[in-house]
Structure formats: structure tokens, C-alpha cells
Kinemage of the C-alpha trace (Angstrom):
@kinemage 1
@onewidth
@group {chain A} dominant
@subgroup {mainchain}
@vectorlist {calphas} color= white
{ca unk a 1} P 28.600 39.480 16.969
{ca unk a 2} L 26.010 38.021 19.301
{ca unk a 3} L 28.327 38.698 22.279
{ca unk a 4} L 28.742 42.401 21.421
{ca unk a 5} L 24.975 42.687 20.718
{ca unk a 6} L 24.154 41.148 24.108
{ca unk a 7} L 26.648 43.408 25.848
{ca unk a 8} L 25.129 46.447 24.168
{ca unk a 9} L 21.630 45.397 25.194
{ca unk a 10} L 22.761 44.937 28.794
{ca unk a 11} L 24.562 48.362 28.836
{ca unk a 12} L 21.402 50.109 27.630
{ca unk a 13} L 19.243 48.211 30.196
{ca unk a 14} L 21.633 49.166 32.994
{ca unk a 15} L 21.688 52.792 31.849
{ca unk a 16} L 17.909 52.977 31.812
{ca unk a 17} L 17.716 51.319 35.231
{ca unk a 18} L 20.405 53.422 36.869
{ca unk a 19} L 18.709 56.646 35.675
{ca unk a 20} L 15.169 55.352 36.300
{ca unk a 21} L 14.102 56.192 32.776
{ca unk a 22} L 10.555 55.467 31.689
{ca unk a 23} L 11.951 54.143 28.419
{ca unk a 24} L 14.562 54.477 25.673
{ca unk a 25} L 14.333 56.063 22.242
{ca unk a 26} L 16.688 54.209 19.977
{ca unk a 27} L 17.916 56.329 17.105
{ca unk a 28} L 20.375 54.306 15.009
{ca unk a 29} L 19.234 55.673 11.638
{ca unk a 30} L 22.591 55.081 9.987
{ca unk a 31} L 23.719 51.456 9.990
{ca unk a 32} L 25.110 48.756 7.712
{ca unk a 33} L 22.038 47.449 5.922
{ca unk a 34} L 23.654 44.045 5.529
{ca unk a 35} L 23.065 43.724 9.303
{ca unk a 36} L 19.318 44.094 8.893
{ca unk a 37} L 18.381 40.799 10.604
{ca unk a 38} L 20.938 41.359 13.367
{ca unk a 39} L 19.422 44.782 14.067
{ca unk a 40} L 15.938 43.220 14.369
{ca unk a 41} L 17.401 40.668 16.860
{ca unk a 42} L 19.068 43.522 18.809
{ca unk a 43} L 15.779 45.467 18.974
{ca unk a 44} L 13.838 42.337 19.935
{ca unk a 45} L 16.226 41.589 22.831
{ca unk a 46} L 16.294 45.208 23.987
{ca unk a 47} L 12.513 45.536 23.821
{ca unk a 48} L 12.033 42.381 25.847
{ca unk a 49} L 14.593 43.518 28.451
{ca unk a 50} L 12.953 46.940 28.796
{ca unk a 51} L 9.462 45.455 29.025
{ca unk a 52} L 10.532 43.110 31.798
{ca unk a 53} L 11.614 46.174 33.743
{ca unk a 54} L 8.352 47.960 32.971
{ca unk a 55} L 10.083 50.313 30.506
{ca unk a 56} L 9.159 51.200 26.942
{ca unk a 57} L 11.047 51.401 23.692
{ca unk a 58} L 10.507 53.833 20.863
{ca unk a 59} L 12.426 53.712 17.658
{ca unk a 60} L 13.385 56.581 15.389
{ca unk a 61} L 13.746 55.378 11.834
{ca unk a 62} L 14.487 57.230 8.586
{ca unk a 63} L 11.576 58.073 6.344
{ca unk a 64} L 11.297 55.542 3.547
{ca unk a 65} L 12.033 57.106 0.127
{ca unk a 66} L 10.114 56.351 -3.068
{ca unk a 67} L 12.359 55.349 -5.932
{ca unk a 68} L 11.697 54.283 -9.495
{ca unk a 69} L 11.899 50.602 -8.660
{ca unk a 70} L 10.041 50.746 -5.264
{ca unk a 71} L 10.823 51.956 -1.845
{ca unk a 72} L 14.161 52.475 -0.098
{ca unk a 73} L 13.755 51.740 3.598
{ca unk a 74} L 17.468 52.352 4.091
{ca unk a 75} L 17.899 48.785 5.289
{ca unk a 76} L 15.293 48.803 8.053
{ca unk a 77} L 12.707 46.048 8.262
{ca unk a 78} L 9.706 48.106 9.301
{ca unk a 79} L 7.334 45.157 9.465
{ca unk a 80} L 9.591 43.257 11.884
{ca unk a 81} L 10.569 46.273 13.966
{ca unk a 82} L 7.247 48.049 14.484
{ca unk a 83} L 5.677 45.330 16.702
{ca unk a 84} L 8.714 45.516 18.979
{ca unk a 85} L 8.334 49.162 19.820
{ca unk a 86} L 5.721 51.223 21.651
{ca unk a 87} L 6.029 53.815 18.939
{ca unk a 88} L 8.095 54.433 15.823
{ca unk a 89} L 9.015 58.034 15.040
{ca unk a 90} L 9.642 58.944 11.479
{ca unk a 91} L 12.984 60.720 11.301
{ca unk a 92} L 13.276 64.385 10.535
{ca unk a 93} L 12.804 65.643 7.021
{ca unk a 94} L 15.594 68.222 6.470
{ca unk a 95} L 13.843 69.760 3.444
{ca unk a 96} L 10.908 71.279 5.318
{ca unk a 97} L 9.310 72.607 2.126
{ca unk a 98} L 8.900 68.959 1.044
{ca unk a 99} L 7.720 67.643 4.378
{ca unk a 100} L 4.033 67.296 3.480
{ca unk a 101} L 4.698 65.540 0.184
{ca unk a 102} L 7.332 63.188 1.638
{ca unk a 103} L 5.190 62.298 4.668
{ca unk a 104} L 2.091 61.684 2.509
{ca unk a 105} L 4.140 59.336 0.288
{ca unk a 106} L 5.836 57.580 3.232
{ca unk a 107} L 2.532 57.075 5.068
{ca unk a 108} L 0.893 55.640 1.921
{ca unk a 109} L 3.696 53.053 1.994
{ca unk a 110} L 3.891 52.446 5.762
{ca unk a 111} L 0.289 52.433 7.022
{ca unk a 112} L -0.845 49.418 4.959
{ca unk a 113} L 2.229 47.503 6.167
{ca unk a 114} L 2.567 48.514 9.846
{ca unk a 115} L -0.650 50.376 10.720
{ca unk a 116} L -0.893 53.906 11.911
{ca unk a 117} L -1.372 53.534 15.660
{ca unk a 118} L 2.374 53.367 16.402
{ca unk a 119} L 3.649 55.926 13.909
{ca unk a 120} L 4.715 59.360 15.165
{ca unk a 121} L 5.512 62.252 12.785
{ca unk a 122} L 8.379 64.499 13.867
{ca unk a 123} L 9.290 68.027 12.925
{ca unk a 124} L 12.505 69.833 13.559
{ca unk a 125} L 12.700 72.755 15.955
{ca unk a 126} L 15.631 73.994 13.835
{ca unk a 127} L 15.251 76.231 10.863
{ca unk a 128} L 16.706 75.255 7.489
{ca unk a 129} L 17.276 77.141 4.294
{ca unk a 130} L 17.888 75.973 0.777
{ca unk a 131} L 20.958 77.479 -0.888
{ca unk a 132} L 23.160 76.736 -3.813
{ca unk a 133} L 24.894 74.002 -1.777
{ca unk a 134} L 21.671 72.249 -0.762
{ca unk a 135} L 19.704 72.442 2.513
{ca unk a 136} L 21.561 73.623 5.584
{ca unk a 137} L 20.545 74.160 9.192
{ca unk a 138} L 20.413 77.672 10.608
{ca unk a 139} L 21.109 78.717 14.176
{ca unk a 140} L 18.239 80.269 16.133
{ca unk a 141} L 19.984 83.629 15.913
{ca unk a 142} L 20.290 83.366 12.117
{ca unk a 143} L 16.653 82.320 11.708
{ca unk a 144} L 15.361 85.096 13.959
{ca unk a 145} L 17.523 87.680 12.172
{ca unk a 146} L 16.130 86.624 8.872
{ca unk a 147} L 12.568 86.571 10.169
{ca unk a 148} L 12.926 89.986 11.775
{ca unk a 149} L 14.110 91.808 8.700
{ca unk a 150} L 11.558 94.415 7.793
{ca unk a 151} L 10.378 94.654 4.216
{ca unk a 152} L 7.996 96.788 2.327
{ca unk a 153} L 6.377 96.155 -0.953
{ca unk a 154} L 4.942 99.473 -2.059
{ca unk a 155} L 3.547 99.970 -5.556
{ca unk a 156} L 5.613 102.808 -6.953
{ca unk a 157} L 7.477 105.528 -5.025
{ca unk a 158} L 6.566 106.294 -1.427
{ca unk a 159} L 5.518 109.871 -0.880
{ca unk a 160} L 6.445 111.642 2.375
{ca unk a 161} L 3.664 111.290 4.999
{ca unk a 162} L 2.022 108.350 3.209
{ca unk a 163} L 1.098 105.017 4.857
{ca unk a 164} L 3.156 102.028 3.936
{ca unk a 165} L 2.403 98.474 4.940
{ca unk a 166} L 5.436 96.608 6.282
């Protein structure tokens, strides 16, 4: 509702002011896409309020996905939202082995529509691995344990006293 939207904007503005934040990064990547226009209104009001206090707004939005019939922006109106933010961060790609391909595709869609000057690519500091159940995050300890396993790849048997590359 407009009343709840206005109250939410005010709560964020007060939070930013009380903590003397330079700006806010809004990350509402999962929302009801039927509220697309209401979300643009919310971002417009928040952006104006932050700007009047000398603060900035960045948005983190999900990476658009190419589908057979076009592009799935997951309900977000990139062309309306981008001008309202200082920067728009493309959300994390959990399948890191597909990062380059997905970003190339997404940028080929986004840059002609919103330009490139406000787009920021993001990468995860977390490690992920692909298993039978899909892609899952790994703890730092798990990733370091996997990365620190020693392995050799000798051709044939290793004779005592020989040099082996690990």
C-alpha cells in the first residue's frame, strides 16, 4: 500500500541518517513481480529522500536470464530503475563456472538499454561446488581443505629416490 511504502522509505531514511551512512544498497532481489510498478515508485521515493540528505542509493538486482522467448528480468524494470540509482550491481552468479558466459549475455542485453556507466559486476567471496544435487556453497574451511589436498600425476610407477611433481 502507499502508506506502508512511505513508512518503509521513512524507516530507511531514518536508519541511514541515524548511522550517518554515505548511502544505502537496496537488495530486494526476490519480490512479487506483479508489484513491478510499485517497486519503481518505492525506489524513486527512496532515491529522492536519500539524495536530499546527500546520500546515494545503489541497487542489487538479479542477473537477467536469456530464455527461448526473450529475457527474464525477474520482474524488475531495469530501464526505470537504473536512472534512480548511483549504481546497479548485478547479483551474484552462483554457478561460477558459468559466470563469464552469463555476464556476457546479460551485458549484451543490458548495456543497450541502460548503458554501462552504472553497472557493477559482482563476484562471490564464497566458494561453490557442483554436485549431484546442484550447486552448493562451501565454507572457507571446506574450500581450503579441498584446495590444499596434495596430488601427483606421475606417468607410471614412482621409483624410490625419483623426483615427482606435486
